[in-house]
C-alpha positions as CSV (number, residue, x, y, z in Angstrom):
1,M,22.6,-27.8,-14.5
2,L,20.0,-30.2,-15.8
3,V,17.2,-29.0,-18.0
4,S,13.7,-30.1,-17.2
5,I,11.6,-31.1,-20.2
6,A,8.0,-32.0,-19.8
7,S,7.5,-35.8,-20.1
8,S,4.6,-35.4,-22.5
9,P,3.6,-32.9,-25.2
10,R,0.8,-30.4,-25.0
11,S,-2.6,-32.1,-24.9
12,D,-4.7,-29.2,-26.4
13,P,-6.4,-30.8,-29.4
14,R,-6.4,-27.5,-31.2
15,A,-2.6,-26.9,-30.8
16,W,-1.8,-28.7,-34.0
17,V,-3.7,-26.0,-36.0
18,E,-1.5,-23.4,-34.5
19,V,1.6,-25.5,-35.3
20,A,0.4,-25.9,-38.9
21,R,-0.1,-22.2,-39.3
22,V,3.3,-21.2,-37.9
23,F,5.3,-23.8,-39.8
24,A,3.4,-23.1,-43.1
25,R,4.6,-19.5,-42.7
26,L,8.1,-20.5,-41.9
27,G,8.0,-22.8,-45.0
28,L,7.1,-19.8,-47.1
29,T,9.6,-17.4,-45.6
30,A,12.6,-19.3,-44.2
31,F,15.3,-18.9,-46.9
32,G,19.0,-19.8,-46.6
33,G,19.5,-23.5,-45.8
34,P,19.4,-25.5,-42.6
35,A,21.4,-23.2,-40.3
36,A,19.3,-20.2,-41.4
37,H,16.1,-22.2,-40.8
38,I,17.3,-23.1,-37.3
39,A,17.9,-19.4,-36.7
40,A,14.4,-18.5,-37.9
41,M,12.8,-21.2,-35.8
42,E,14.7,-20.1,-32.7
43,D,13.5,-16.5,-33.2
44,E,9.9,-17.6,-33.9
45,I,9.5,-20.5,-31.4
46,V,11.7,-19.5,-28.5
47,N,11.8,-15.7,-28.6
48,R,8.4,-14.6,-29.9
49,R,6.0,-17.4,-29.0
50,Q,8.0,-19.0,-26.1
51,W,6.7,-22.4,-26.8
52,I,9.8,-24.0,-25.4
53,S,12.9,-22.6,-23.6
54,R,16.2,-22.0,-25.4
55,D,17.8,-25.0,-23.6
56,E,14.9,-27.2,-24.8
57,F,15.4,-25.9,-28.3
58,V,19.1,-26.7,-28.2
59,D,18.3,-30.3,-27.0
60,L,16.0,-30.8,-29.9
61,I,18.8,-29.6,-32.3
62,G,21.0,-32.2,-30.7
63,A,18.3,-34.9,-31.1
64,A,17.9,-33.9,-34.8
65,N,21.6,-34.3,-35.4
66,L,21.5,-37.8,-34.0
67,I,19.4,-39.2,-36.8
68,P,19.9,-39.0,-40.6
69,G,17.9,-36.7,-42.8
70,P,17.4,-32.9,-43.2
71,N,18.2,-31.4,-39.8
72,S,16.0,-28.3,-40.0
73,T,13.0,-30.4,-41.1
74,E,13.6,-32.8,-38.3
75,L,13.8,-29.9,-35.8
76,A,10.5,-28.6,-37.1
77,I,9.0,-32.1,-36.6
78,H,10.4,-32.4,-33.1
79,I,9.0,-28.9,-32.2
80,G,5.6,-30.0,-33.6
81,Y,5.6,-33.1,-31.4
82,R,6.6,-31.1,-28.3
83,R,3.8,-28.6,-28.9
84,A,0.9,-30.8,-30.0
85,G,1.9,-34.5,-29.9
86,W,1.6,-36.8,-32.8
87,P,-0.8,-34.5,-34.8
88,G,1.7,-31.7,-34.3
89,L,4.5,-33.9,-35.5
90,I,2.8,-34.5,-38.8
91,A,1.5,-30.9,-39.1
92,A,4.8,-29.2,-38.5
93,G,6.7,-31.5,-41.0
94,V,4.1,-31.3,-43.8
95,C,3.5,-27.6,-43.5
96,F,7.2,-26.8,-43.4
97,I,7.9,-29.0,-46.4
98,V,4.9,-28.5,-48.8
99,P,5.4,-24.7,-49.7
100,A,9.0,-25.4,-50.8
101,V,8.0,-28.5,-52.7
102,L,5.2,-26.8,-54.6
103,L,7.5,-23.9,-55.5
104,V,10.3,-26.2,-56.7
105,W,7.8,-28.4,-58.5
106,G,6.5,-25.4,-60.5
107,L,10.0,-24.3,-61.3
108,A,10.9,-27.8,-62.5
109,I,7.9,-27.7,-64.9
110,L,9.0,-24.3,-66.3
111,Y,12.6,-25.6,-66.6
112,V,11.6,-28.7,-68.6
113,H,9.1,-27.1,-70.9
114,H,11.0,-23.9,-71.7
115,G,14.4,-25.7,-72.0
116,S,16.6,-23.0,-70.5
117,R,18.7,-23.0,-67.4
118,L,17.6,-20.8,-64.5
119,K,19.6,-17.6,-64.1
120,A,19.8,-17.3,-60.4
121,S,23.4,-16.2,-60.0
122,A,22.6,-12.5,-59.3
123,I,20.1,-13.3,-56.6
124,L,22.4,-15.9,-55.1
125,A,25.3,-13.5,-55.0
126,G,23.2,-11.1,-52.9
127,L,21.6,-13.8,-50.7
128,Q,24.8,-15.8,-49.9
129,P,26.4,-13.2,-47.5
130,V,23.1,-12.5,-45.9
131,V,22.5,-16.2,-45.3
132,L,25.9,-16.3,-43.6
133,A,24.9,-13.4,-41.4
134,V,21.7,-15.2,-40.4
135,V,23.9,-18.2,-39.3
136,V,26.2,-15.8,-37.4
137,Q,23.1,-14.5,-35.6
138,A,22.1,-18.1,-34.6
139,L,25.5,-18.9,-33.4
140,W,25.6,-15.7,-31.3
141,R,22.2,-16.5,-29.7
142,L,22.8,-20.2,-29.1
143,R,26.4,-20.1,-28.0
144,A,25.8,-20.3,-24.2
145,S,23.2,-23.0,-24.5
146,L,25.2,-25.1,-26.9
147,V,28.4,-25.0,-25.0
148,R,27.7,-25.5,-21.3
149,S,31.1,-26.6,-19.9
150,R,34.8,-26.4,-20.5
151,W,35.0,-29.9,-22.0
152,A,32.1,-29.1,-24.3
153,A,33.9,-26.0,-25.5
154,I,37.0,-28.2,-26.2
155,L,34.8,-30.7,-28.0
156,A,33.3,-27.9,-30.1
157,A,36.7,-26.6,-31.0
158,G,38.0,-30.0,-31.9
159,S,34.9,-30.8,-34.0
160,L,35.3,-27.5,-35.9
161,I,39.0,-28.3,-36.6
162,A,38.0,-31.8,-37.8
163,V,35.3,-30.6,-40.1
164,L,37.5,-27.9,-41.6
165,S,40.2,-30.5,-42.1
166,G,37.9,-32.6,-44.3
167,V,36.4,-35.1,-41.8
168,S,32.8,-35.9,-42.7
169,E,30.0,-34.4,-40.6
170,M,28.7,-37.9,-39.7
171,T,32.2,-38.9,-38.4
172,V,32.4,-35.8,-36.3
173,L,29.0,-36.4,-34.8
174,V,29.7,-40.0,-34.0
175,A,33.1,-39.1,-32.4
176,A,31.4,-36.4,-30.3
177,I,28.8,-38.9,-29.1
178,V,31.5,-41.4,-28.1
179,A,33.7,-38.8,-26.5
180,S,30.8,-37.4,-24.5
181,I,29.8,-40.9,-23.2
182,I,33.4,-41.6,-22.2
183,I,33.7,-38.3,-20.4
184,A,30.3,-38.7,-18.7
185,R,31.1,-42.2,-17.5
186,A,34.5,-41.0,-16.2
187,T,33.1,-38.1,-14.3
188,I,29.7,-39.4,-13.2
189,R,30.4,-42.9,-11.9
190,D,27.6,-42.9,-9.3
191,D,24.7,-42.2,-11.7
192,T,22.3,-45.1,-11.1
193,G,19.1,-43.2,-11.8
194,S,16.3,-44.2,-14.0
195,G,17.5,-42.3,-17.1
196,A,17.7,-43.6,-20.6
197,D,19.0,-47.1,-21.0
198,P,21.9,-47.1,-23.5
199,R,19.9,-49.7,-25.6
200,E,17.3,-47.1,-26.2
201,L,19.8,-45.1,-28.2
202,A,19.6,-47.8,-30.9
203,A,16.4,-46.1,-32.0
204,F,18.4,-43.2,-33.2
205,A,20.2,-45.4,-35.7
206,A,17.2,-47.6,-36.7
207,V,16.3,-45.5,-39.8
208,G,19.8,-45.8,-41.2
209,A,19.4,-49.4,-42.4
210,F,16.4,-48.5,-44.6
211,G,16.5,-48.5,-48.4
212,A,18.5,-50.0,-51.2
213,G,19.5,-48.8,-54.7
214,A,17.3,-49.7,-57.7
215,A,18.4,-50.8,-61.1
216,T,16.1,-48.5,-63.1
217,M,14.7,-45.0,-62.8
218,S,11.0,-45.6,-62.8
219,A,9.0,-43.7,-60.1
220,P,9.3,-46.5,-57.6
221,S,13.0,-46.7,-58.1
222,V,13.3,-43.0,-57.7
223,F,11.5,-43.4,-54.4
224,L,13.9,-46.1,-53.2
225,S,16.9,-44.1,-54.2
226,F,15.8,-41.0,-52.4
227,A,14.7,-43.1,-49.4
228,K,18.2,-44.6,-49.2
229,I,19.8,-41.1,-49.4
230,G,17.4,-39.7,-46.7
231,S,18.2,-42.7,-44.5
232,V,22.0,-42.3,-44.5
233,L,22.6,-38.6,-45.0
234,F,23.7,-36.8,-41.8
235,G,24.4,-33.1,-41.6
236,S,23.2,-30.1,-43.6
237,G,21.6,-29.8,-47.0
238,Y,24.9,-28.8,-48.5
239,V,26.0,-32.5,-48.2
240,L,23.0,-33.5,-50.4
241,L,24.9,-32.5,-53.6
242,T,27.5,-35.2,-53.1
243,F,24.9,-37.9,-52.6
244,L,22.8,-36.9,-55.5
245,R,25.7,-36.8,-57.9
246,G,26.9,-40.2,-56.8
247,E,23.4,-41.7,-57.2
248,F,21.9,-40.0,-60.3
249,V,24.9,-38.7,-62.3
250,L,27.5,-41.3,-61.7
251,R,25.6,-44.5,-60.9
252,H,22.4,-44.2,-63.0
253,A,23.4,-41.5,-65.5
254,A,19.9,-40.1,-65.1
255,L,21.1,-36.5,-64.8
256,T,23.9,-34.3,-66.1
257,D,26.1,-32.3,-63.8
258,A,24.6,-29.1,-65.1
259,Q,21.0,-30.3,-64.4
260,L,22.1,-31.3,-60.9
261,L,23.6,-27.9,-60.2
262,D,20.4,-26.3,-61.4
263,A,18.4,-28.4,-59.0
264,I,20.6,-27.4,-56.1
265,A,20.4,-23.7,-57.1
266,V,16.6,-24.0,-57.1
267,G,16.7,-25.6,-53.6
268,Q,18.8,-22.7,-52.3
269,I,16.8,-19.8,-53.7
270,T,13.4,-21.1,-52.6
271,P,12.3,-21.0,-49.0
272,G,12.1,-24.1,-46.8
273,P,14.2,-27.2,-46.9
274,V,17.1,-27.4,-49.3
275,F,16.1,-31.1,-49.7
276,S,13.2,-29.9,-51.8
277,A,15.8,-30.1,-54.6
278,A,14.8,-33.7,-54.6
279,T,11.4,-32.8,-56.1
280,F,13.2,-31.0,-59.0
281,V,15.4,-34.0,-59.6
282,G,12.5,-36.4,-59.5
283,Y,10.6,-34.4,-62.0
284,L,13.5,-34.3,-64.4
285,I,13.9,-38.1,-64.2
286,A,10.3,-39.3,-64.2
287,G,7.8,-36.4,-64.5
288,H,5.1,-35.8,-61.9
289,A,5.2,-39.3,-60.6
290,G,9.0,-39.0,-60.1
291,A,8.6,-35.6,-58.3
292,A,6.1,-37.1,-55.9
293,A,8.2,-40.2,-55.4
294,A,11.4,-38.3,-54.8
295,T,9.7,-35.9,-52.3
296,A,8.2,-38.8,-50.3
297,G,11.5,-40.8,-50.4
298,I,13.8,-38.0,-49.2
299,F,11.5,-36.8,-46.3
300,L,9.8,-40.0,-45.1
301,P,12.9,-41.2,-43.1
302,A,12.9,-37.8,-41.2
303,F,9.3,-38.4,-40.1
304,A,10.2,-42.0,-39.1
305,G,13.3,-41.0,-37.3
306,V,11.7,-38.3,-35.2
307,A,8.7,-40.6,-34.5
308,L,11.1,-43.2,-33.1
309,T,13.3,-40.8,-31.1
310,A,11.1,-37.9,-29.9
311,P,9.6,-39.8,-26.9
312,Y,13.2,-40.4,-25.6
313,V,14.5,-36.8,-25.7
314,A,13.2,-36.0,-22.3
315,R,14.6,-39.2,-20.8
316,L,17.9,-38.5,-22.3
317,R,18.1,-35.1,-20.7
318,G,16.6,-36.5,-17.4
319,S,19.6,-38.8,-17.0
320,Q,22.7,-37.1,-15.7
321,R,25.0,-39.4,-17.8
322,W,23.1,-39.0,-21.0
323,S,22.5,-35.3,-20.3
324,S,26.2,-34.9,-20.6
325,A,26.3,-37.0,-23.8
326,L,23.6,-34.8,-25.3
327,D,25.6,-31.7,-24.3
328,G,28.5,-33.1,-26.4
329,V,26.3,-33.5,-29.4
330,N,25.1,-30.0,-29.0
331,A,28.7,-28.7,-28.9
332,A,29.5,-30.6,-32.1
333,S,26.3,-29.1,-33.7
334,L,27.7,-25.6,-32.9
335,A,30.9,-26.6,-34.7
336,L,29.1,-27.8,-37.8
337,M,27.1,-24.5,-38.0
338,A,30.3,-22.5,-37.5
339,S,32.1,-24.5,-40.3
340,V,29.3,-23.5,-42.7
341,V,30.0,-19.8,-42.0
342,L,33.8,-20.2,-42.3
343,V,33.8,-22.3,-45.5
344,M,31.2,-20.1,-47.3
345,A,32.9,-16.9,-46.1
346,R,36.1,-18.1,-47.6
347,Q,34.3,-18.5,-51.0
348,I,33.0,-14.9,-51.0
349,A,36.2,-13.4,-49.5
350,P,37.5,-12.2,-53.0
351,D,34.4,-10.0,-53.4
352,P,34.7,-6.9,-51.1
353,A,31.1,-6.0,-51.7
354,A,29.9,-9.4,-50.5
355,L,32.0,-9.1,-47.4
356,A,30.5,-5.7,-46.8
357,I,27.0,-7.1,-47.1
358,L,27.9,-9.9,-44.7
359,G,29.3,-7.4,-42.1
360,V,26.3,-5.0,-42.3
361,A,23.7,-7.8,-42.3
362,A,25.3,-9.5,-39.3
363,A,25.4,-6.3,-37.4
364,V,21.7,-5.6,-38.2
365,L,20.6,-9.1,-37.2
366,V,22.6,-9.3,-34.0
367,F,22.1,-5.8,-32.6
368,T,18.6,-4.9,-33.9
369,R,15.2,-6.5,-34.0
370,V,14.9,-6.5,-37.8
371,G,13.7,-9.9,-39.0
372,S,15.9,-12.1,-41.1
373,G,13.3,-12.3,-43.9
374,W,13.6,-8.6,-44.5
375,V,17.4,-8.7,-44.5
376,L,17.4,-11.6,-47.0
377,L,15.0,-9.7,-49.2
378,A,17.4,-6.7,-49.1
379,G,20.3,-9.0,-50.0
380,G,18.5,-10.4,-53.0
381,C,17.6,-6.9,-54.2
382,L,21.2,-5.8,-53.8
383,G,22.3,-8.8,-55.9
384,L,20.0,-7.8,-58.7
385,L,21.1,-4.2,-58.4
386,R,24.7,-5.1,-58.7
387,M,24.0,-7.1,-61.9
388,L,22.1,-4.2,-63.4
389,V,24.8,-1.7,-62.5
């Protein structure tokens, strides 16, 4: 069954104000990384406000996965565009990003001037199982919309096995796109409608060629390095660690491993995009100018990518052939989210208390109407309590 998506966004000139307010609040309260952010947006945008249908929401997840950059931020930008056009695109992205960036920027200043590493282990120990529970909730809600056919279920299972076997997220997504197109062409040979031309899909990859490394670590070179990372990094914020280490620890020797781990920790314990860790790294390398340059560099490709691709999402779904292809990307997206749960759950498995928190939190989120923010707060408090006891 095809999903109907309006060909143009909402025209109300005041809609962008509403978009800005909603995503500013999400930017202040959405803890837990990309999968948890997607769950929070699904609850707020689909369930509570009903701006778009669940099927439309899933299509936007697939579209975000087709381009490099922070997926949850790109999803926010897509939703902003669907709700309020180009002003909404900018408002959603900026308002979702800025609260996290300001918090991380302030923590970076404290970190540098006080010269001590942040002690976030207790909070993280309580938050981690709850974050996994939030992802479980998202998977439970989105399972039917993400996997709409038997072949999509097979593709999701194969993608999950590939990711858990060590295949990169980008490779899995590309393979899912190719497999979906092959299956669609084999089963829908008489589709001659006016859907998306395959050449239009080139827009999804256009951002990937941007950026090149720099020889020094001035603020402009920090911007170029982060723009390069933002232009080629597919998948979740957890992949960011590998890119940052290769660029700033190994290549430029601008950071130590300990500093990089501190930056990632700050990105995890603060709300909003995990990619805000870039602000922390930029400040450590080049002060305030470096923080601003890193923030602009890591997020600019996301705005560019969504701006290039958002007008084509409706046409992709409107074509029977490319609708099937997008279903395949959605199925792979489900596998990527599930892999986060399985990999992270394996890490907390030796801790019975953490497993208990995961089970209780998942049950509360799936079977009650308690918001994820309250459950995350409870998890952080439990982590601190365990440390004190």
